[in-house]
PyMOL Python script that loads the backbone (N, CA, C, O; Angstrom):
from pymol import cmd

cmd.read_pdbstr("""\
ATOM      1  N   MET A   1       0.854  -1.175   0.000  1.00  0.00           N
ATOM      2  CA  MET A   1       0.000   0.000   0.000  1.00  0.00           C
ATOM      3  C   MET A   1       0.896   1.233   0.000  1.00  0.00           C
ATOM      4  O   MET A   1       1.763   1.382   0.861  1.00  0.00           O
ATOM      5  N   ASN A   2       0.681   2.105  -0.965  1.00  0.00           N
ATOM      6  CA  ASN A   2       1.450   3.340  -1.009  1.00  0.00           C
ATOM      7  C   ASN A   2       0.668   4.459  -0.315  1.00  0.00           C
ATOM      8  O   ASN A   2      -0.436   4.235   0.183  1.00  0.00           O
ATOM      9  N   LYS A   3       1.240   5.651  -0.288  1.00  0.00           N
ATOM     10  CA  LYS A   3       0.618   6.751   0.454  1.00  0.00           C
ATOM     11  C   LYS A   3      -0.753   7.116  -0.116  1.00  0.00           C
ATOM     12  O   LYS A   3      -1.692   7.347   0.645  1.00  0.00           O
ATOM     13  N   ALA A   4      -0.880   7.172  -1.438  1.00  0.00           N
ATOM     14  CA  ALA A   4      -2.167   7.530  -2.052  1.00  0.00           C
ATOM     15  C   ALA A   4      -3.246   6.520  -1.680  1.00  0.00           C
ATOM     16  O   ALA A   4      -4.380   6.905  -1.396  1.00  0.00           O
ATOM     17  N   GLU A   5      -2.909   5.246  -1.679  1.00  0.00           N
ATOM     18  CA  GLU A   5      -3.867   4.200  -1.302  1.00  0.00           C
ATOM     19  C   GLU A   5      -4.231   4.309   0.176  1.00  0.00           C
ATOM     20  O   GLU A   5      -5.388   4.121   0.551  1.00  0.00           O
ATOM     21  N   LEU A   6      -3.242   4.613   1.012  1.00  0.00           N
ATOM     22  CA  LEU A   6      -3.494   4.782   2.441  1.00  0.00           C
ATOM     23  C   LEU A   6      -4.412   5.967   2.690  1.00  0.00           C
ATOM     24  O   LEU A   6      -5.354   5.869   3.476  1.00  0.00           O
ATOM     25  N   VAL A   7      -4.144   7.087   2.026  1.00  0.00           N
ATOM     26  CA  VAL A   7      -4.983   8.283   2.174  1.00  0.00           C
ATOM     27  C   VAL A   7      -6.414   7.961   1.764  1.00  0.00           C
ATOM     28  O   VAL A   7      -7.358   8.340   2.458  1.00  0.00           O
ATOM     29  N   SER A   8      -6.582   7.268   0.651  1.00  0.00           N
ATOM     30  CA  SER A   8      -7.916   6.911   0.166  1.00  0.00           C
ATOM     31  C   SER A   8      -8.640   5.996   1.159  1.00  0.00           C
ATOM     32  O   SER A   8      -9.818   6.205   1.446  1.00  0.00           O
ATOM     33  N   ALA A   9      -7.952   5.001   1.674  1.00  0.00           N
ATOM     34  CA  ALA A   9      -8.566   4.056   2.611  1.00  0.00           C
ATOM     35  C   ALA A   9      -8.981   4.746   3.911  1.00  0.00           C
ATOM     36  O   ALA A   9     -10.079   4.509   4.415  1.00  0.00           O
ATOM     37  N   ILE A  10      -8.117   5.590   4.448  1.00  0.00           N
ATOM     38  CA  ILE A  10      -8.438   6.305   5.691  1.00  0.00           C
ATOM     39  C   ILE A  10      -9.584   7.279   5.450  1.00  0.00           C
ATOM     40  O   ILE A  10     -10.474   7.426   6.288  1.00  0.00           O
ATOM     41  N   SER A  11      -9.556   7.937   4.307  1.00  0.00           N
ATOM     42  CA  SER A  11     -10.602   8.886   3.957  1.00  0.00           C
ATOM     43  C   SER A  11     -11.974   8.212   3.944  1.00  0.00           C
ATOM     44  O   SER A  11     -12.945   8.755   4.471  1.00  0.00           O
ATOM     45  N   LYS A  12     -12.046   7.039   3.345  1.00  0.00           N
ATOM     46  CA  LYS A  12     -13.310   6.292   3.297  1.00  0.00           C
ATOM     47  C   LYS A  12     -13.733   5.819   4.690  1.00  0.00           C
ATOM     48  O   LYS A  12     -14.898   5.938   5.071  1.00  0.00           O
ATOM     49  N   ARG A  13     -12.774   5.282   5.440  1.00  0.00           N
ATOM     50  CA  ARG A  13     -13.091   4.737   6.762  1.00  0.00           C
ATOM     51  C   ARG A  13     -13.528   5.826   7.740  1.00  0.00           C
ATOM     52  O   ARG A  13     -14.457   5.628   8.523  1.00  0.00           O
ATOM     53  N   ALA A  14     -12.857   6.973   7.689  1.00  0.00           N
ATOM     54  CA  ALA A  14     -13.149   8.058   8.629  1.00  0.00           C
ATOM     55  C   ALA A  14     -14.203   9.028   8.100  1.00  0.00           C
ATOM     56  O   ALA A  14     -14.667   9.911   8.821  1.00  0.00           O
ATOM     57  N   GLU A  15     -14.575   8.852   6.833  1.00  0.00           N
ATOM     58  CA  GLU A  15     -15.556   9.722   6.194  1.00  0.00           C
ATOM     59  C   GLU A  15     -15.154  11.199   6.270  1.00  0.00           C
ATOM     60  O   GLU A  15     -15.946  12.061   6.652  1.00  0.00           O
ATOM     61  N   VAL A  16     -13.891  11.460   5.893  1.00  0.00           N
ATOM     62  CA  VAL A  16     -13.369  12.823   5.807  1.00  0.00           C
ATOM     63  C   VAL A  16     -12.714  12.985   4.434  1.00  0.00           C
ATOM     64  O   VAL A  16     -12.342  11.991   3.809  1.00  0.00           O
ATOM     65  N   PRO A  17     -12.570  14.210   3.963  1.00  0.00           N
ATOM     66  CA  PRO A  17     -11.956  14.421   2.648  1.00  0.00           C
ATOM     67  C   PRO A  17     -10.511  13.908   2.596  1.00  0.00           C
ATOM     68  O   PRO A  17      -9.781  13.971   3.585  1.00  0.00           O
ATOM     69  N   ALA A  18     -10.121  13.407   1.436  1.00  0.00           N
ATOM     70  CA  ALA A  18      -8.765  12.892   1.248  1.00  0.00           C
ATOM     71  C   ALA A  18      -7.727  13.976   1.498  1.00  0.00           C
ATOM     72  O   ALA A  18      -6.637  13.681   1.987  1.00  0.00           O
ATOM     73  N   SER A  19      -8.044  15.229   1.171  1.00  0.00           N
ATOM     74  CA  SER A  19      -7.084  16.315   1.393  1.00  0.00           C
ATOM     75  C   SER A  19      -6.796  16.503   2.877  1.00  0.00           C
ATOM     76  O   SER A  19      -5.675  16.841   3.258  1.00  0.00           O
ATOM     77  N   THR A  20      -7.802  16.285   3.710  1.00  0.00           N
ATOM     78  CA  THR A  20      -7.616  16.388   5.164  1.00  0.00           C
ATOM     79  C   THR A  20      -6.705  15.273   5.662  1.00  0.00           C
ATOM     80  O   THR A  20      -5.794  15.511   6.456  1.00  0.00           O
ATOM     81  N   VAL A  21      -6.957  14.065   5.194  1.00  0.00           N
ATOM     82  CA  VAL A  21      -6.134  12.918   5.597  1.00  0.00           C
ATOM     83  C   VAL A  21      -4.692  13.138   5.148  1.00  0.00           C
ATOM     84  O   VAL A  21      -3.761  12.868   5.907  1.00  0.00           O
ATOM     85  N   ASP A  22      -4.499  13.623   3.926  1.00  0.00           N
ATOM     86  CA  ASP A  22      -3.159  13.879   3.411  1.00  0.00           C
ATOM     87  C   ASP A  22      -2.441  14.921   4.269  1.00  0.00           C
ATOM     88  O   ASP A  22      -1.254  14.773   4.560  1.00  0.00           O
ATOM     89  N   SER A  23      -3.149  15.965   4.670  1.00  0.00           N
ATOM     90  CA  SER A  23      -2.559  16.999   5.531  1.00  0.00           C
ATOM     91  C   SER A  23      -2.160  16.432   6.884  1.00  0.00           C
ATOM     92  O   SER A  23      -1.102  16.767   7.417  1.00  0.00           O
ATOM     93  N   VAL A  24      -3.001  15.580   7.434  1.00  0.00           N
ATOM     94  CA  VAL A  24      -2.707  14.957   8.735  1.00  0.00           C
ATOM     95  C   VAL A  24      -1.475  14.057   8.631  1.00  0.00           C
ATOM     96  O   VAL A  24      -0.610  14.089   9.505  1.00  0.00           O
ATOM     97  N   LEU A  25      -1.393  13.258   7.570  1.00  0.00           N
ATOM     98  CA  LEU A  25      -0.225  12.387   7.401  1.00  0.00           C
ATOM     99  C   LEU A  25       1.056  13.200   7.205  1.00  0.00           C
ATOM    100  O   LEU A  25       2.111  12.835   7.723  1.00  0.00           O
ATOM    101  N   ASN A  26       0.964  14.296   6.459  1.00  0.00           N
ATOM    102  CA  ASN A  26       2.137  15.167   6.293  1.00  0.00           C
ATOM    103  C   ASN A  26       2.546  15.788   7.624  1.00  0.00           C
ATOM    104  O   ASN A  26       3.736  15.903   7.919  1.00  0.00           O
ATOM    105  N   GLY A  27       1.560  16.189   8.428  1.00  0.00           N
ATOM    106  CA  GLY A  27       1.857  16.735   9.754  1.00  0.00           C
ATOM    107  C   GLY A  27       2.493  15.697  10.658  1.00  0.00           C
ATOM    108  O   GLY A  27       3.418  16.006  11.410  1.00  0.00           O
ATOM    109  N   LEU A  28       1.998  14.457  10.588  1.00  0.00           N
ATOM    110  CA  LEU A  28       2.574  13.362  11.380  1.00  0.00           C
ATOM    111  C   LEU A  28       4.025  13.145  10.984  1.00  0.00           C
ATOM    112  O   LEU A  28       4.888  12.986  11.847  1.00  0.00           O
ATOM    113  N   GLN A  29       4.298  13.138   9.692  1.00  0.00           N
ATOM    114  CA  GLN A  29       5.667  12.953   9.221  1.00  0.00           C
ATOM    115  C   GLN A  29       6.580  14.048   9.745  1.00  0.00           C
ATOM    116  O   GLN A  29       7.675  13.766  10.231  1.00  0.00           O
ATOM    117  N   GLU A  30       6.138  15.291   9.651  1.00  0.00           N
ATOM    118  CA  GLU A  30       6.953  16.407  10.130  1.00  0.00           C
ATOM    119  C   GLU A  30       7.213  16.310  11.627  1.00  0.00           C
ATOM    120  O   GLU A  30       8.330  16.555  12.082  1.00  0.00           O
ATOM    121  N   GLU A  31       6.189  15.956  12.389  1.00  0.00           N
ATOM    122  CA  GLU A  31       6.353  15.829  13.849  1.00  0.00           C
ATOM    123  C   GLU A  31       7.305  14.699  14.206  1.00  0.00           C
ATOM    124  O   GLU A  31       8.142  14.855  15.095  1.00  0.00           O
ATOM    125  N   LEU A  32       7.188  13.559  13.522  1.00  0.00           N
ATOM    126  CA  LEU A  32       8.090  12.438  13.795  1.00  0.00           C
ATOM    127  C   LEU A  32       9.535  12.822  13.499  1.00  0.00           C
ATOM    128  O   LEU A  32      10.433  12.503  14.278  1.00  0.00           O
ATOM    129  N   VAL A  33       9.764  13.501  12.385  1.00  0.00           N
ATOM    130  CA  VAL A  33      11.121  13.916  12.023  1.00  0.00           C
ATOM    131  C   VAL A  33      11.676  14.882  13.070  1.00  0.00           C
ATOM    132  O   VAL A  33      12.823  14.741  13.493  1.00  0.00           O
ATOM    133  N   GLU A  34      10.876  15.854  13.487  1.00  0.00           N
ATOM    134  CA  GLU A  34      11.337  16.812  14.496  1.00  0.00           C
ATOM    135  C   GLU A  34      11.589  16.132  15.841  1.00  0.00           C
ATOM    136  O   GLU A  34      12.568  16.448  16.517  1.00  0.00           O
ATOM    137  N   ALA A  35      10.721  15.207  16.233  1.00  0.00           N
ATOM    138  CA  ALA A  35      10.896  14.502  17.506  1.00  0.00           C
ATOM    139  C   ALA A  35      12.179  13.665  17.498  1.00  0.00           C
ATOM    140  O   ALA A  35      12.925  13.662  18.477  1.00  0.00           O
ATOM    141  N   ILE A  36      12.432  12.961  16.401  1.00  0.00           N
ATOM    142  CA  ILE A  36      13.645  12.155  16.294  1.00  0.00           C
ATOM    143  C   ILE A  36      14.877  13.057  16.325  1.00  0.00           C
ATOM    144  O   ILE A  36      15.883  12.719  16.948  1.00  0.00           O
ATOM    145  N   THR A  37      14.797  14.196  15.657  1.00  0.00           N
ATOM    146  CA  THR A  37      15.910  15.145  15.650  1.00  0.00           C
ATOM    147  C   THR A  37      16.222  15.630  17.068  1.00  0.00           C
ATOM    148  O   THR A  37      17.387  15.777  17.439  1.00  0.00           O
ATOM    149  N   ARG A  38      15.168  15.878  17.856  1.00  0.00           N
ATOM    150  CA  ARG A  38      15.351  16.329  19.246  1.00  0.00           C
ATOM    151  C   ARG A  38      15.759  15.187  20.170  1.00  0.00           C
ATOM    152  O   ARG A  38      16.228  15.437  21.280  1.00  0.00           O
ATOM    153  N   GLY A  39      15.594  13.957  19.743  1.00  0.00           N
ATOM    154  CA  GLY A  39      15.901  12.804  20.594  1.00  0.00           C
ATOM    155  C   GLY A  39      14.713  12.347  21.408  1.00  0.00           C
ATOM    156  O   GLY A  39      14.867  11.551  22.334  1.00  0.00           O
ATOM    157  N   ASP A  40      13.517  12.842  21.078  1.00  0.00           N
ATOM    158  CA  ASP A  40      12.306  12.442  21.795  1.00  0.00           C
ATOM    159  C   ASP A  40      11.795  11.102  21.292  1.00  0.00           C
ATOM    160  O   ASP A  40      12.074  10.697  20.163  1.00  0.00           O
ATOM    161  N   LYS A  41      11.051  10.432  22.137  1.00  0.00           N
ATOM    162  CA  LYS A  41      10.418   9.164  21.794  1.00  0.00           C
ATOM    163  C   LYS A  41       8.939   9.446  21.536  1.00  0.00           C
ATOM    164  O   LYS A  41       8.295  10.139  22.324  1.00  0.00           O
ATOM    165  N   VAL A  42       8.399   8.918  20.445  1.00  0.00           N
ATOM    166  CA  VAL A  42       6.988   9.106  20.111  1.00  0.00           C
ATOM    167  C   VAL A  42       6.302   7.749  20.202  1.00  0.00           C
ATOM    168  O   VAL A  42       6.708   6.794  19.539  1.00  0.00           O
ATOM    169  N   ALA A  43       5.263   7.669  21.024  1.00  0.00           N
ATOM    170  CA  ALA A  43       4.545   6.409  21.195  1.00  0.00           C
ATOM    171  C   ALA A  43       3.069   6.608  20.884  1.00  0.00           C
ATOM    172  O   ALA A  43       2.432   7.526  21.400  1.00  0.00           O
ATOM    173  N   VAL A  44       2.536   5.742  20.038  1.00  0.00           N
ATOM    174  CA  VAL A  44       1.103   5.676  19.775  1.00  0.00           C
ATOM    175  C   VAL A  44       0.688   4.318  20.342  1.00  0.00           C
ATOM    176  O   VAL A  44       0.893   3.291  19.696  1.00  0.00           O
ATOM    177  N   PRO A  45       0.103   4.307  21.554  1.00  0.00           N
ATOM    178  CA  PRO A  45      -0.187   3.052  22.232  1.00  0.00           C
ATOM    179  C   PRO A  45      -0.962   2.070  21.350  1.00  0.00           C
ATOM    180  O   PRO A  45      -1.955   2.426  20.716  1.00  0.00           O
ATOM    181  N   GLY A  46      -0.483   0.831  21.329  1.00  0.00           N
ATOM    182  CA  GLY A  46      -1.106  -0.222  20.553  1.00  0.00           C
ATOM    183  C   GLY A  46      -0.651  -0.258  19.111  1.00  0.00           C
ATOM    184  O   GLY A  46      -0.809  -1.281  18.446  1.00  0.00           O
ATOM    185  N   LEU A  47      -0.082   0.843  18.602  1.00  0.00           N
ATOM    186  CA  LEU A  47       0.302   0.893  17.190  1.00  0.00           C
ATOM    187  C   LEU A  47       1.813   0.799  17.006  1.00  0.00           C
ATOM    188  O   LEU A  47       2.311  -0.176  16.444  1.00  0.00           O
ATOM    189  N   LEU A  48       2.541   1.805  17.476  1.00  0.00           N
ATOM    190  CA  LEU A  48       3.989   1.786  17.302  1.00  0.00           C
ATOM    191  C   LEU A  48       4.674   2.794  18.203  1.00  0.00           C
ATOM    192  O   LEU A  48       4.047   3.698  18.756  1.00  0.00           O
ATOM    193  N   THR A  49       5.980   2.614  18.336  1.00  0.00           N
ATOM    194  CA  THR A  49       6.842   3.539  19.059  1.00  0.00           C
ATOM    195  C   THR A  49       8.017   3.855  18.150  1.00  0.00           C
ATOM    196  O   THR A  49       8.607   2.954  17.554  1.00  0.00           O
ATOM    197  N   VAL A  50       8.356   5.129  18.042  1.00  0.00           N
ATOM    198  CA  VAL A  50       9.481   5.568  17.213  1.00  0.00           C
ATOM    199  C   VAL A  50      10.436   6.332  18.113  1.00  0.00           C
ATOM    200  O   VAL A  50      10.025   7.217  18.862  1.00  0.00           O
ATOM    201  N   GLU A  51      11.720   5.983  18.034  1.00  0.00           N
ATOM    202  CA  GLU A  51      12.723   6.673  18.833  1.00  0.00           C
ATOM    203  C   GLU A  51      14.065   6.661  18.118  1.00  0.00           C
ATOM    204  O   GLU A  51      14.295   5.869  17.205  1.00  0.00           O
ATOM    205  N   ARG A  52      14.943   7.554  18.551  1.00  0.00           N
ATOM    206  CA  ARG A  52      16.287   7.593  17.988  1.00  0.00           C
ATOM    207  C   ARG A  52      17.159   6.612  18.757  1.00  0.00           C
ATOM    208  O   ARG A  52      17.116   6.559  19.986  1.00  0.00           O
ATOM    209  N   ALA A  53      17.950   5.838  18.024  1.00  0.00           N
ATOM    210  CA  ALA A  53      18.865   4.879  18.635  1.00  0.00           C
ATOM    211  C   ALA A  53      20.266   5.158  18.127  1.00  0.00           C
ATOM    212  O   ALA A  53      20.443   5.763  17.070  1.00  0.00           O
ATOM    213  N   GLN A  54      21.257   4.716  18.879  1.00  0.00           N
ATOM    214  CA  GLN A  54      22.645   4.914  18.471  1.00  0.00           C
ATOM    215  C   GLN A  54      23.237   3.583  18.041  1.00  0.00           C
ATOM    216  O   GLN A  54      23.105   2.575  18.736  1.00  0.00           O
ATOM    217  N   ARG A  55      23.879   3.592  16.910  1.00  0.00           N
ATOM    218  CA  ARG A  55      24.561   2.410  16.406  1.00  0.00           C
ATOM    219  C   ARG A  55      26.054   2.610  16.657  1.00  0.00           C
ATOM    220  O   ARG A  55      26.612   3.633  16.262  1.00  0.00           O
ATOM    221  N   SER A  56      26.696   1.662  17.299  1.00  0.00           N
ATOM    222  CA  SER A  56      28.117   1.761  17.639  1.00  0.00           C
ATOM    223  C   SER A  56      29.000   1.651  16.403  1.00  0.00           C
ATOM    224  O   SER A  56      28.595   1.106  15.376  1.00  0.00           O
ATOM    225  N   ALA A  57      30.207   2.177  16.522  1.00  0.00           N
ATOM    226  CA  ALA A  57      31.195   2.020  15.453  1.00  0.00           C
ATOM    227  C   ALA A  57      31.556   0.536  15.366  1.00  0.00           C
ATOM    228  O   ALA A  57      31.560  -0.179  16.368  1.00  0.00           O
ATOM    229  N   ARG A  58      31.857   0.096  14.146  1.00  0.00           N
ATOM    230  CA  ARG A  58      32.177  -1.320  13.981  1.00  0.00           C
ATOM    231  C   ARG A  58      33.058  -1.508  12.748  1.00  0.00           C
ATOM    232  O   ARG A  58      33.223  -0.597  11.937  1.00  0.00           O
ATOM    233  N   THR A  59      33.612  -2.698  12.629  1.00  0.00           N
ATOM    234  CA  THR A  59      34.415  -3.042  11.468  1.00  0.00           C
ATOM    235  C   THR A  59      33.524  -3.807  10.500  1.00  0.00           C
ATOM    236  O   THR A  59      32.862  -4.773  10.879  1.00  0.00           O
ATOM    237  N   GLY A  60      33.514  -3.365   9.244  1.00  0.00           N
ATOM    238  CA  GLY A  60      32.730  -4.036   8.216  1.00  0.00           C
ATOM    239  C   GLY A  60      33.646  -4.580   7.143  1.00  0.00           C
ATOM    240  O   GLY A  60      34.869  -4.542   7.280  1.00  0.00           O
ATOM    241  N   ARG A  61      33.048  -5.091   6.065  1.00  0.00           N
ATOM    242  CA  ARG A  61      33.834  -5.658   4.980  1.00  0.00           C
ATOM    243  C   ARG A  61      33.251  -5.197   3.658  1.00  0.00           C
ATOM    244  O   ARG A  61      32.040  -5.272   3.451  1.00  0.00           O
ATOM    245  N   ASN A  62      34.096  -4.725   2.771  1.00  0.00           N
ATOM    246  CA  ASN A  62      33.672  -4.352   1.433  1.00  0.00           C
ATOM    247  C   ASN A  62      33.381  -5.644   0.675  1.00  0.00           C
ATOM    248  O   ASN A  62      34.293  -6.449   0.482  1.00  0.00           O
ATOM    249  N   PRO A  63      32.131  -5.872   0.236  1.00  0.00           N
ATOM    250  CA  PRO A  63      31.800  -7.146  -0.405  1.00  0.00           C
ATOM    251  C   PRO A  63      32.476  -7.337  -1.768  1.00  0.00           C
ATOM    252  O   PRO A  63      32.631  -8.472  -2.219  1.00  0.00           O
ATOM    253  N   GLN A  64      32.874  -6.259  -2.424  1.00  0.00           N
ATOM    254  CA  GLN A  64      33.520  -6.387  -3.734  1.00  0.00           C
ATOM    255  C   GLN A  64      34.991  -6.759  -3.615  1.00  0.00           C
ATOM    256  O   GLN A  64      35.511  -7.542  -4.410  1.00  0.00           O
ATOM    257  N   THR A  65      35.662  -6.183  -2.607  1.00  0.00           N
ATOM    258  CA  THR A  65      37.110  -6.417  -2.496  1.00  0.00           C
ATOM    259  C   THR A  65      37.492  -7.297  -1.325  1.00  0.00           C
ATOM    260  O   THR A  65      38.599  -7.834  -1.288  1.00  0.00           O
ATOM    261  N   GLY A  66      36.582  -7.455  -0.357  1.00  0.00           N
ATOM    262  CA  GLY A  66      36.905  -8.225   0.838  1.00  0.00           C
ATOM    263  C   GLY A  66      37.694  -7.424   1.849  1.00  0.00           C
ATOM    264  O   GLY A  66      38.009  -7.935   2.924  1.00  0.00           O
ATOM    265  N   GLU A  67      38.026  -6.175   1.534  1.00  0.00           N
ATOM    266  CA  GLU A  67      38.817  -5.313   2.403  1.00  0.00           C
ATOM    267  C   GLU A  67      38.007  -4.913   3.637  1.00  0.00           C
ATOM    268  O   GLU A  67      36.813  -4.631   3.533  1.00  0.00           O
ATOM    269  N   SER A  68      38.658  -4.889   4.804  1.00  0.00           N
ATOM    270  CA  SER A  68      38.010  -4.436   6.034  1.00  0.00           C
ATOM    271  C   SER A  68      37.907  -2.927   6.029  1.00  0.00           C
ATOM    272  O   SER A  68      38.836  -2.235   5.611  1.00  0.00           O
ATOM    273  N   ILE A  69      36.772  -2.415   6.495  1.00  0.00           N
ATOM    274  CA  ILE A  69      36.576  -0.972   6.584  1.00  0.00           C
ATOM    275  C   ILE A  69      35.989  -0.644   7.947  1.00  0.00           C
ATOM    276  O   ILE A  69      35.292  -1.459   8.552  1.00  0.00           O
ATOM    277  N   GLU A  70      36.281   0.555   8.416  1.00  0.00           N
ATOM    278  CA  GLU A  70      35.724   1.010   9.683  1.00  0.00           C
ATOM    279  C   GLU A  70      34.436   1.788   9.392  1.00  0.00           C
ATOM    280  O   GLU A  70      34.435   2.719   8.586  1.00  0.00           O
ATOM    281  N   ILE A  71      33.359   1.404  10.044  1.00  0.00           N
ATOM    282  CA  ILE A  71      32.077   2.073   9.899  1.00  0.00           C
ATOM    283  C   ILE A  71      31.868   2.924  11.143  1.00  0.00           C
ATOM    284  O   ILE A  71      31.901   2.417  12.264  1.00  0.00           O
ATOM    285  N   ALA A  72      31.653   4.213  10.939  1.00  0.00           N
ATOM    286  CA  ALA A  72      31.526   5.153  12.056  1.00  0.00           C
ATOM    287  C   ALA A  72      30.228   4.927  12.831  1.00  0.00           C
ATOM    288  O   ALA A  72      29.265   4.362  12.313  1.00  0.00           O
ATOM    289  N   ALA A  73      30.229   5.380  14.075  1.00  0.00           N
ATOM    290  CA  ALA A  73      29.008   5.345  14.883  1.00  0.00           C
ATOM    291  C   ALA A  73      27.988   6.279  14.239  1.00  0.00           C
ATOM    292  O   ALA A  73      28.352   7.269  13.604  1.00  0.00           O
ATOM    293  N   ALA A  74      26.711   5.956  14.409  1.00  0.00           N
ATOM    294  CA  ALA A  74      25.666   6.775  13.787  1.00  0.00           C
ATOM    295  C   ALA A  74      24.371   6.660  14.573  1.00  0.00           C
ATOM    296  O   ALA A  74      24.173   5.723  15.346  1.00  0.00           O
ATOM    297  N   HIS A  75      23.495   7.630  14.359  1.00  0.00           N
ATOM    298  CA  HIS A  75      22.154   7.549  14.912  1.00  0.00           C
ATOM    299  C   HIS A  75      21.239   6.951  13.856  1.00  0.00           C
ATOM    300  O   HIS A  75      21.468   7.118  12.658  1.00  0.00           O
ATOM    301  N   THR A  76      20.208   6.259  14.302  1.00  0.00           N
ATOM    302  CA  THR A  76      19.222   5.662  13.404  1.00  0.00           C
ATOM    303  C   THR A  76      17.848   5.759  14.044  1.00  0.00           C
ATOM    304  O   THR A  76      17.739   5.992  15.248  1.00  0.00           O
ATOM    305  N   ALA A  77      16.820   5.586  13.267  1.00  0.00           N
ATOM    306  CA  ALA A  77      15.461   5.573  13.805  1.00  0.00           C
ATOM    307  C   ALA A  77      15.086   4.141  14.134  1.00  0.00           C
ATOM    308  O   ALA A  77      15.311   3.232  13.336  1.00  0.00           O
ATOM    309  N   LYS A  78      14.517   3.945  15.302  1.00  0.00           N
ATOM    310  CA  LYS A  78      14.090   2.620  15.739  1.00  0.00           C
ATOM    311  C   LYS A  78      12.570   2.636  15.845  1.00  0.00           C
ATOM    312  O   LYS A  78      12.003   3.458  16.565  1.00  0.00           O
ATOM    313  N   VAL A  79      11.912   1.727  15.127  1.00  0.00           N
ATOM    314  CA  VAL A  79      10.450   1.631  15.150  1.00  0.00           C
ATOM    315  C   VAL A  79      10.096   0.285  15.758  1.00  0.00           C
ATOM    316  O   VAL A  79      10.570  -0.757  15.305  1.00  0.00           O
ATOM    317  N   THR A  80       9.258   0.314  16.787  1.00  0.00           N
ATOM    318  CA  THR A  80       8.829  -0.900  17.464  1.00  0.00           C
ATOM    319  C   THR A  80       7.317  -1.045  17.310  1.00  0.00           C
ATOM    320  O   THR A  80       6.564  -0.107  17.572  1.00  0.00           O
ATOM    321  N   ALA A  81       6.892  -2.211  16.890  1.00  0.00           N
ATOM    322  CA  ALA A  81       5.462  -2.469  16.711  1.00  0.00           C
ATOM    323  C   ALA A  81       4.767  -2.518  18.065  1.00  0.00           C
ATOM    324  O   ALA A  81       5.305  -3.044  19.040  1.00  0.00           O
ATOM    325  N   GLY A  82       3.566  -1.962  18.105  1.00  0.00           N
ATOM    326  CA  GLY A  82       2.751  -2.010  19.314  1.00  0.00           C
ATOM    327  C   GLY A  82       1.960  -3.305  19.387  1.00  0.00           C
ATOM    328  O   GLY A  82       2.018  -4.129  18.474  1.00  0.00           O
ATOM    329  N   SER A  83       1.227  -3.480  20.467  1.00  0.00           N
ATOM    330  CA  SER A  83       0.520  -4.740  20.705  1.00  0.00           C
ATOM    331  C   SER A  83      -0.513  -5.057  19.627  1.00  0.00           C
ATOM    332  O   SER A  83      -0.654  -6.218  19.243  1.00  0.00           O
ATOM    333  N   ASN A  84      -1.242  -4.053  19.127  1.00  0.00           N
ATOM    334  CA  ASN A  84      -2.246  -4.319  18.100  1.00  0.00           C
ATOM    335  C   ASN A  84      -1.604  -4.763  16.788  1.00  0.00           C
ATOM    336  O   ASN A  84      -2.136  -5.644  16.113  1.00  0.00           O
ATOM    337  N   LEU A  85      -0.480  -4.173  16.421  1.00  0.00           N
ATOM    338  CA  LEU A  85       0.212  -4.603  15.200  1.00  0.00           C
ATOM    339  C   LEU A  85       0.772  -6.002  15.368  1.00  0.00           C
ATOM    340  O   LEU A  85       0.726  -6.804  14.436  1.00  0.00           O
ATOM    341  N   LYS A  86       1.295  -6.302  16.535  1.00  0.00           N
ATOM    342  CA  LYS A  86       1.839  -7.636  16.783  1.00  0.00           C
ATOM    343  C   LYS A  86       0.750  -8.700  16.706  1.00  0.00           C
ATOM    344  O   LYS A  86       0.960  -9.773  16.140  1.00  0.00           O
ATOM    345  N   LYS A  87      -0.430  -8.394  17.284  1.00  0.00           N
ATOM    346  CA  LYS A  87      -1.554  -9.334  17.221  1.00  0.00           C
ATOM    347  C   LYS A  87      -2.009  -9.548  15.789  1.00  0.00           C
ATOM    348  O   LYS A  87      -2.295 -10.678  15.392  1.00  0.00           O
ATOM    349  N   ALA A  88      -2.079  -8.470  15.005  1.00  0.00           N
ATOM    350  CA  ALA A  88      -2.517  -8.577  13.608  1.00  0.00           C
ATOM    351  C   ALA A  88      -1.532  -9.437  12.804  1.00  0.00           C
ATOM    352  O   ALA A  88      -1.948 -10.265  11.994  1.00  0.00           O
ATOM    353  N   ALA A  89      -0.246  -9.241  13.024  1.00  0.00           N
ATOM    354  CA  ALA A  89       0.761 -10.019  12.308  1.00  0.00           C
ATOM    355  C   ALA A  89       0.705 -11.494  12.715  1.00  0.00           C
ATOM    356  O   ALA A  89       0.864 -12.381  11.878  1.00  0.00           O
ATOM    357  N   ALA A  90       0.482 -11.741  13.981  1.00  0.00           N
ATOM    358  CA  ALA A  90       0.433 -13.115  14.476  1.00  0.00           C
ATOM    359  C   ALA A  90      -0.814 -13.851  13.986  1.00  0.00           C
ATOM    360  O   ALA A  90      -0.815 -15.080  13.916  1.00  0.00           O
ATOM    361  N   ALA A  91      -1.866 -13.122  13.649  1.00  0.00           N
ATOM    362  CA  ALA A  91      -3.107 -13.756  13.217  1.00  0.00           C
ATOM    363  C   ALA A  91      -3.059 -14.245  11.772  1.00  0.00           C
ATOM    364  O   ALA A  91      -3.916 -15.024  11.355  1.00  0.00           O
ATOM    365  N   VAL A  92      -2.072 -13.797  11.011  1.00  0.00           N
ATOM    366  CA  VAL A  92      -1.941 -14.215   9.615  1.00  0.00           C
ATOM    367  C   VAL A  92      -1.201 -15.544   9.563  1.00  0.00           C
ATOM    368  O   VAL A  92      -0.088 -15.646  10.081  1.00  0.00           O
ATOM    369  N   PRO A  93      -1.806 -16.583   8.938  1.00  0.00           N
ATOM    370  CA  PRO A  93      -1.134 -17.881   8.891  1.00  0.00           C
ATOM    371  C   PRO A  93       0.132 -17.845   8.024  1.00  0.00           C
ATOM    372  O   PRO A  93       0.195 -17.139   7.018  1.00  0.00           O
ATOM    373  N   VAL A  94       1.108 -18.605   8.433  1.00  0.00           N
ATOM    374  CA  VAL A  94       2.366 -18.710   7.689  1.00  0.00           C
ATOM    375  C   VAL A  94       2.159 -19.679   6.538  1.00  0.00           C
ATOM    376  O   VAL A  94       1.610 -20.765   6.722  1.00  0.00           O
ATOM    377  N   GLN A  95       2.599 -19.286   5.354  1.00  0.00           N
ATOM    378  CA  GLN A  95       2.406 -20.148   4.184  1.00  0.00           C
ATOM    379  C   GLN A  95       3.641 -20.909   3.859  1.00  0.00           C
ATOM    380  O   GLN A  95       3.654 -21.684   2.902  1.00  0.00           O
TER     381      GLN A  95
END
""", "prot")
cmd.dss("prot")
cmd.show_as("cartoon", "prot")
cmd.util.cbc("prot")
cmd.orient("prot")
């Protein structure tokens, strides 16, 4: 599902104009980016938690040459599924 499909689905379910849903999703994106930049944790109970995490420096390997390289420490975004997402995923049978 891409963003346009998501906007359409939410618009139908919530019975609000698609432009409103699109504005809300854009606002959510901006808030998440600003919160991660500040180092804040954003939690939507039952759905997900987004926070900034630190990845330690480590030694990696160039797959083309096999040469060892040093990878610098970095920050990354960590997204954790909430209980409702975990239940939904667990309810789908494995094929």
